[in-house]
N, C-alpha and C positions, 0 to 999 in steps of 0.2 A: 796484683797490679787493680788499680784503679780502674776503672770500664768507663771512660770518659762520653767516647761515641757511642752510637746504638749498636748492638749485637743483634745478628737478625742469625737462626736456627729454621732454615729450609731441609725439615725432615721427612721423609717418605719412598718408598718404591722407586724399582727404575723406571725408566721413560716419566717420569713428572716434569719433565723441563729443568730442572734444578741448577745444572749447568751452562744450558743456557740461559738462563735468568740470572746466572751469577755475570757471567760475561755480558748480557746486557745491562746491568747494576753496575761494575764494573767501566762500560765504558760511558757510563753518565759522567763521572767523573771527569775530573781533569788529570788525573793517575789514579794506578789501581793493581795491584798484583793478585794472581790469581794460582795455589799451591795447588799443584795434583799426584794422585799415587802411583802413574807410573809414566816412565820416560817414551813409551808410546803415545798417549794419552798426550801428554805435555805438547808432544810436536802436533798431534792434532788439531788443540784450542790454539796453538801458535796460527797451525793456518790456518782458521776463521779469525784470529784476531784481524792478522795482516792482511784479509782479504777487508776488511771492513775496514782498516785503517793506514794501511801500510806497512812497511817492512821497518820503514826508519824510525817509526815510533813505537816499536814493539819491540821486549830481552825477549828470548830463549834462552834460561837456563838450567840446564838437568848435572849429574855427576862429569856426564861425557860430554858436552857440547853446551859453548858456552857464544851465543850470536847477542851480540850487546851492541845495539847504535850510539852515537854520540850522544844523542840524548833521549834515552825512552822515555815513554811515559807509562808506557805499560809492561808489567813482567809476568811471564809466564813459566813457569816453575817444577820441577819435582819441590814435595814436599821438606826433603832433605836438603836440599839446594838452595830454598828459599835464601834471599840475603836479610836476613832477617831487622840487623842496621837498618835497612833503608825506612824513610817515611813513605808513604802514599796515601790516600786519599780513602782507596776503600781497597777491601783485603778481604779474600776468600778463600778457605779451607775444603776442599774437595775429600769426600769419601771419609769424613769424619769417626768414623766408627772402627775405619783399623786404627787407630788409640789401643782397641783391645789386642791387636796383633801385638804376639809372643816373640820376634825380632823387633819389627819397624814401631810398635808401640808407641815406644816412649816421644820418639819424634813426633807425630802427632799430637800426643797430651801437652807435651812443651805448646804447639801452637795454641793447641785451645787453652791455655791456661795465662800463653803468655804475649801472643801475637796479638796485635790491633790496628787497623787503619787507622788515621786521624778522622775521619769523615764519619765510618762504617766499616763495620768484620758481618760476616756472612759464613757459618759452616753449613757444610751442606752435607745431606748423609742419609743414614736407613733409620728410619721409628726407634731401634731397637736403641737408641741413643737418647729418648727421651727422658727416663728420670734422671741418668748423669749428667747432663746438660743441664736440667735444673737445677740439680743437687753443687756442682762445679764452677757454671757462668749463671747465677740467678738471676740475674740482670737480662739475660736472654730475650730475646720474644720468638718463640716456639713459634713455625710460620711452615701449613699440610698443604699439596696439592694434590688431586688424585691423578693418578694413571690415566695417562691421554688414551689409553686401549685396552683393552681386557686380556686377560694373559688366561689361558682356560688347557687344564691339562689333557691327553693325548691317552694318555693310558702308554703301551708298551709297543712295540713293533718291529719288528724286522730291516735289518741294516738294508737287504735289496729293494726294501715298499715305503723306505724315507719318500716322504714328498719334496719338490725341489722347495731350493730354497732354503733347505735345513742344515743349520750345525751339529755335527756329533763332539759330544767333546768327553775328551779322556783325562786322566791323571795321571801319565808316564809316558815319555816318548816315546819308547816302545810299541806301545797300544796307538797312540795317532799315529806312526806309521803303519801299521798291523790293518787298519780300518781306514784309511786313505789308499791303501794297495786294494781292500777289497773292494772298496769306489771304482776305484780305476778298472777294474776289471767288470764290476757288475753296472756299471753308471757312465760311466768316460772317463771319471778325476775327480780330482779335489784339491782344493786349496788348502793351506797348513801355516797354522797359527800357535806357532810356542811360547815363549815368555821370552827366549834366551834370542829368538830371532830378533836381528836390528832395525829400526824401522826404514830403512829403506828394505830389504828382503820383505819386513812385515806387507808394508806400503803397495810391494807389487805382488804381493800372494793376495793381501785382498783385492786388488786389481783386478784379477784374476775371477775373484768370487762376485764383484758388484757391477762388473760389467755383463756377465751372463757368461761368460767362456765356459765356467762350471759351476752345475747346480751345488753344490756341496763344501764343507767346509769343514774340516775337522781342527779341534784346535783342545786345547788344556782350559785352566780357569784364565788364562790369559784375557782372554775376550768377556768377561768380565766385568773389568771397571771401566766404563762407559764409555768403550770404543763403539763406536756407530757403524752397524751393518744392516743390510736390506737382506735380515733373518726371519724366518716364517713359524719357523719351528726348533726347538732347542732340546736333544734327545741325549740323553744321559749313558752312556758307555760303560762308566764306572760310577760310583759315591764314596773313595775312599780314597784318598792321597796324603804321600811324603811328606808333612811339614817340614821339614829340613832336622828334628829331630825322631822325628816316630810315625808309623801307618798309622791315619786314624782315619777315624767317618768324616761326615761332610756334615756339619749343622744343617737345619734348614733353611735358616738365613742365608748360610753362602751359598746354598743351591740353586734359595731365590733369586742371590744377587746375578747367577749365571743365565737362570731360565728367563731373566729379563731382558734377556738381548732380545727375546724374541720377538716380534713386533713393535715397530716404532714411530714413533708419532699418532697420529690417527687410527695406524693398521693395527688390527689384533695377530696376536699369537697362541703359541700354544707350545705344550713343552712335555714330555715322556721320558722313556728310556729305550734302549736297545735289547729287546726281547733275546734273551729269559729275563736278563736283570727286569727287578721294579723296585718303583717308591718304598719306602718303610708306612703302614698305617698312618695316614692321618698330615705326611708330608704335602700333598698333594694338596688337600684342602687348606693348609696353612699357606702355602703360593701362593692358592688363588688368591686367596683373601687376604696376602701380605699381612700376618699377622706371625708374630715370634715374642719367643721370649727376650725382657730388656737385658741391654748388656749391663753386667755386673762390677766388674773390677776393670779401670786402665790401666795399660802397663805405662811404668812411669822411673823418671830419672834424676836426678838433679841438677839444674843448671849451671848451678852454684860449684863452679872444681876450682878448686886449693891447684895451681900449679908450682907450687914450691920443692915438689918432691914429686920420687913416682909414687911412692910408698903414698902420700898425701893423696894424689891425683886421687891410684885407686879408692880411697876410705871415702873418696868424697862421692865417686861414682856407685860406692857399697850404700851410700846413706838412706835409710828408710824414708820413707813416705809418712806424714802427719795420717793425711784422709785417710780411711779405711778402703775407700774407693777407688786408690790407687796401689797397685801393687810394682814393685819392685821389679824391673827388669833381670833378668838373673843369668841369661844366659848372652847377652850384647857379642857381637861376633870384635868389635872393635876392640871393649873390656877384655875379652879373651884374647884378643892378642898382645894389650898391653902387659896383662899378668905373665903372657909365654915370656914374652921380650924381658920383661922385669927381671928375670932368670938367666939371661946373658948379664953375666962381668962388664962385657965392652959394651953393651947399651945402660948399664946405669952408672960406668967411668964417665959417658958422656951425658946422660940426662944431669947436669947440675943445674940450675937453677931454673926460673920461671920460662924464659925463651928455649932454650936447649929440651925441657919439658912439654910446653904448648909445642913447639915443633915436632916430639916423637909422639905426642896423641894426635894432631894432626896425618903424619904417616898413618896410624893405626887403624884410621876412619878409612883409607882406604878401602873399598869394599871388593871383597874377594870372587870377582866376576867369573872365573874360572869354575869352582867349587869342585876342586880336584882336594887331594891330600892340604889341612888346614898346617901342616908344618911346612910345606911347600908354600904360602900363604906368607908366614911368620916368617920365612929365611928370604922370601923376596924384600918383606919390611923390614929386616933387619940392615938387608944390602942397602938401601934405598937411605936409612936413618946414617949408617956408615958416611955415608957419601955426603949429605947434605949437613951434617954436622962436621963435617971435616972442613980444613982452609978453606977450599974450594967455594964452600956454600950454595954448591947446583953441582946436579950429575954429569957425569961425566961423559959427553957426550957419544963417544968410540961405545965404551960397553952398550950405554941407550938404542946407539945403531943396533950394533948387535944384536939386543933380543929382540928389537924390531923387527928386523931384515930374518929372523926364521919362522916369525908369524907371517911374514907376506910370501906366499904364496896358494894360489888359487887351486889345484887339484886336490884331491881327493874327494872324497863320499862325503854324505850331508852332514854327521857326525863330525867327521874331522875338520868340516867348514866351520860347522856352528862353535866347535872349542876353539878354535881359532879368532872367531871373533869375538868370544868371549876376553882371550886372553889382549885381544888387540883393545878393547874398552878400557882396561886396565891403567894402557899408557895412555889411550887419549883423555884420562881421566888426570893423568900426572900433567900430562904437560899442558892442563887446562889449569894448572897451579905455576903462574908465569914465574916465582920466585923459584920454583925447585930447575928450574932448566932455561938453557941459555935459547935466547932466540924462538920461544915460548910459539910464535905463532906461525912459525916454519914446520917446528914438532905438529903441532893441529892440524896442520893440511895436510901433513905427512899421514899423522894415522888418520885423520880424518877417509883421506884416498886407497889407502888397505881395508879401513874398513868398507868402503863404498866398492872396493874389488871383491874383496872373498861376500860381498851381499851380494851383489848379481852374478858370482860364479854358483853360491847357495841358490837362488832364484832359480836359476838353471835345471840342477840339479833335480831341486823340488817338481818342476816341472814335467823335465824327462821320469822321474819315476812315478810322479801321484797322477800326470794328465794325461791321455788317452790323448793324443793330436789326431784329428782328422777323425773323433770318433765320437761315440758319446753326444757329451754336450755340442759340441762343437759339430756336429755335422747339425742338429738340431737349430745353431745358432745360422748356420749355413742357410739354410733351406729359410727360414723363419724371415729372416733379415736382409735386402738388396744394401743398404746402408754397410754392412760389414762383407759386401761379395769379396773382396780382399784378401779374407780369411781362405778362402777357398784354395790361395796357391801353399796353403801348408800342407808339406808332406806324408803321407801314412809310413808311421815309423813299426807296425806291426810285425815283429816276428817270428818265423816258423817254428815249431816245438821241437827243441832240442831233439835228435837223434843218438839214442844210446849209443853207445860200442860194441859192437861187434851185430849191429843190426845188417839188414842185407843191403842197404841204403846209405851207410854210413859211408864209406870214400866218396859217394857222387854230396854227400853232405859237406864233408873236407873240400871238397875240391872247390865247391860252391862259396866256402867260408874263408878260403886263399885268393879266389878271384873278384871277393864283394870288394868294392872302395871302403879306404880306411875310414875313421870314425866321422860321423856327418856334422858338415859345419851347422856352427848357430840356427835356428830357425829364423827365418827375417822379423817374427817378433819380439824374437829376445835381442836385436839389435836396433828396434822400437822400443822395447822396455830400457837398455841402457839409455837412449835418447832422449828419454820421458826423467827417468833420473837425473840426467847431468842437466838437464831444462830446470825439472825443478828444483835444484841443489844451487842453481850458478848466479853470482852478481847480478845485480842489473845493469852492468856495462855489458853485459853478454845481448840483450835488447836494446834495439832501439824505433821510434816511434818519429814517424812523418809527421808534414803538415796538416794530411789529410786522414791521422789516426789510424794510420797502418800500426802495425807493429812487426818487428823483422828478427827474427836469429839470424845474424846475418845477413845472407838472401834471402833466403826463405822465409815466405809469408806467414806467421801465426794467428794475425788474428786484428781485430778491429776494434778499436773506441766504440764502444755504443752511450745509447743517453741511458745513464741512470738516474737515482733517485733527485739529484741536482747535478749540476754544473762542476759541486770541487766533487763529487760522486761517483763519473763514469763506468759503468760495464764494460764486459768488453765481448765481444762475439767472435767465435771463432772463427779461421778459416777453414778451408776444405782439407781435414785430418783423418779420413773417414779409416785410415791404414788404420788408426788408434782404434781402441776398445772406450767403452762408455768409461770406464774407472783411469783408463789414463790421459783419457779427454777431460776429466773433469779436473782431473790434477793440475793438467796443462791450463785448465781455465781458472784456476786460483792461485797459480802462479802469477799469470796473465793482468788476474785483478787485483794481486796484489802489488803489481809491478806499475800495475797505472793510478794507485792510490799516493803511491810512491812519487809519482810523477809531477803530483799535485803539490805534497809534502813537499819536494825540490823546491819546486816554483813556489811555493808561497814562503820559502824558509826566512824571509826577510823580514816578515811579520807574523809568524811563530816563534822566536826567540825569546828565552826567559826574560831578557829584558825590555820587549817589546809587552810583554803576556804582563809586566809589573808597572807599566803607564800607568798614570791616575783615568777614571772614568771617563771622562770624556775623550781620551785617544784611544779608549778602547774601542771605545764605541765606533773610534774612524776607521782603524785598523778593522772590526767586523765589517766595514761597510765595502772597504778594498779587498777583503779576502771573497767577498761574494761577485763582487768585480773580477775579478783574477788579477787584481790591479789598479784597477781603474773605477773611480766613483765621478757620478756627477756631486756636483760639492749641494746644490740643493736639496738631494736626496740625506745631506748629512747635516742641515742649518743647523739644527738642534744641539749638536754633538760639538760643534764649531763653535756656536756663539758660545757654547759653556767652557771651552779649551783655553786656556791662559797662556800667554805667551811663553812662558818656561816649560808647558805642554807640547807648543808647536814647536818647541827648540830641539824637546829630545824625538820629537819623530820626523824632524829634520833631518837628525844625527844618525837617524837610521834610513833614510835615502826615501822618506817619506814626505812628500810635499802637500801642503792644503793650499792649496790657489785658488781664484774668486769664483771661476767658473768650474775645474778641476782636479779632485784629487787622485793624485797615483803615486806610485813606489818606482825612483828612478831605475835600478837595478831591473825590474818588470819591460821597463823597454829596449835593455838590448836583445840581439839578432837569435841567442839560446833561447830566453825566456818567451820572446814576439814568437818563435816555433812551436814550442809548447803549448802556447798560451792557441793558435790556432788550431793543433790536435785536439784538446778539449773543445772548442768550438766546433769543430767538425762531428763531433758526439752528440752535442746537446742540441745544435739548430737542426734545423731542418733541412734537408740536401738541397741545393742553390742557395739558401742564404745564410751562406759561411763567405767571407770577402778573400780574395785571393790573397798570397802572400805580397804585401809588400818589399820592393826592390829593397837590395842592402842600400842606408844610406836614406832610403823616402822616407821627407817629414809629414807628406801627403799624398792623399789618393784619392781620386774620383770617385764621389760615391755611386755604387753601381745598381741597376736599377734589380727591385728586388732582393735586395739583402736584409736581415735584420738587420738597423739601427746597432741596437743592440749585443752584437757579434762585433762591429767596429771597436765600439769601448771594451768591450771585453780584448780582445785584442791591445787596447792603448791609444785607439786611433775616432775618440770622439767624432760623431759628426757634429758642422758646420756650414750650414746651406748646401754647396753640392759638394765639399770636400770631407772628407775625412783626417781631420789633423794630428798629429802625432799628442799626445798630452801636455808635454812640457813644450814644447812649440805653441801648442794652443795659448796658453797660459802667459809665454813671451809675445805673441803678437795682442795679450791682451792687454798687457803694460805699457807695450810701446801708443797703441791706438787711443789708452787711456792720458798718455803722456801727448797726444796732438797729432803723431805720427797720420798723415793719410794711408789710407786704405791700398791706392795704387802703387806707393812706395814699397809696402811690404809682401807686395808678391813671390818676389824672392822668396821672403821668411816661408811662406805658406808653399810652397812649391807648386803653383796653379797660374796658369796667366792673370794680367795683370786684367782684365774684365770679367774673371772671379771674383774676383781678392775684392770689394764693396759686398755681394752678398754673404760672403764666408764671413768678413767682418762685421757687417751688422747683424749677423746667426749670433757673433761670438759677445757682441755689445747688449745683444736681447737678453 
């Protein structure tokens, strides 16, 4: 592919701000897409971007989740789910060194070689990619930034002596559980992050840690890919992992990726091991200096696939790369599934012709989220293909409902719930293929709701097992912060030690057990966690805002629009939500800021349609002026643009409800009642208290100018000031035309909505 647009490779260690810089660069363009290595990270970046520009302009696309508004400008995706045929101005791929990953590397390599933005392309990753980047993308400019904080080795230390705000890293689920239980007994508890957790459970667990309710986090290498946590120390409890094929040692670059989670932004961090484990000689020094052997070969697979037959497809998937620095992926899960299904006579009989083979390949690419028996996964794929290649060309709703219903059960232990979440992810992935299921939106909603219920139950089980409620960190938290005094209501859950059979007090213990109440009801914080999750995932319709800028969830006050960088970028100030931890409050705030951004986007939608954006330069200049005034602008402030506006440009603006008057430019739809109230809410956030006009009465064409109110605020709600009155913009232009035709001012007082004695002064201001 010819690289027509500039390509930049931003390479370097963790905490150099690579992803942050890419997001900022993307938002400087009119459109963009960023591909990320993890579903969890994609959701985190989506949250950050929507806080900046609102959810109406941002799409989130992963294998199991698609949030695509009507006209998105920005796309946040997992690398595998990127819509590669979509053209955008800016394109970025994060963690590009994963092109060397045995299972997923070929996808990253394909993006490296073929994916480009119209105006600019960025690849982000480790400095180990420098030689291959220079070889495979010779036109790329390689940029480096220093790490923002120092990362230093702290050696080995006992688990019981780990400093607060530590993350302990292990590479097997049993070891994670064992460490978390020891931290509960010794230090009050720990949050747990596993790659198998859903985003909802992971967010709830991270919120425990971020808010300070627990001081320790136990995780797998799921935290190694850019998830931003307040970690000061990373301690490795293991240095070997099962990578899907064999148990192997982690190489120094992989250890550095994880250790780099310690210390964020300008805060220094440390790393080490849990004694008696120690790092091999030279590894600590390499991590501190960020020096590692370069990546020598990337995984590759042909993107030119032959769909004429199963055998032809398999042949093209096994084509060898021409470059010596590329290695064919030889055990990809989807290729293995295709090879296994090719042995099934029933599948071969149906897979004839490009369309049927293409469908089979699409089904083979359904990920094996469950990771149980490969034969079980292949059997499911065969069943799906049999139905989709049949006469109905869709999955049987009854069959699908029965399979989904088996998963919809919140009982069981942690591992059972994790398995169910993995299973429902399969059906969520399937339901996001609208051609495969009838009423896809309803199935997506159903599978998401099941995942949410399972996630909430899993979070509760994790807290019950690994957090000592009322003890450890929770007691310190209560004593150190009056703002969280409500956490004092947490009940003590310490249980007396079990009494062995035959002990003298065994009968008394048995009697006490019979008289004890049943299972405890969920703690209040569990209910609050569910409310927060529902709030964060709710559509905008759940929220309302009044003319004073107050944001409500039903009748509950959540926050207040506050002054932001500009009138069009309001911030939000939370209401009294002290019953929530800091992590939960942060997530609610993010959701409300996104709501505020979309409030502006919805208000200014008449000015931001593709048709308006395609107008001539002079017309776009007028549109810009109108945006800055929430739909109103003084004609004198746009004299140059109006002078350059051709008659056809004026007609095009009028066709979109944009009127270019003699004194006022305005957008007719934004003078309606609903828009007026939203404009008032934004003015309440931007202008000083007391300098915002009262809400005009329904149908009012003017208001008396109140003392102390900022005239700009009147204009921003569509009622610019003329003399003693604030006239609605369309009425001002109508009156001006009548005055210009010789109509006496006194006879126009009814049009102006003012007493006859005020009319001459208003008219003089209009004519002036």
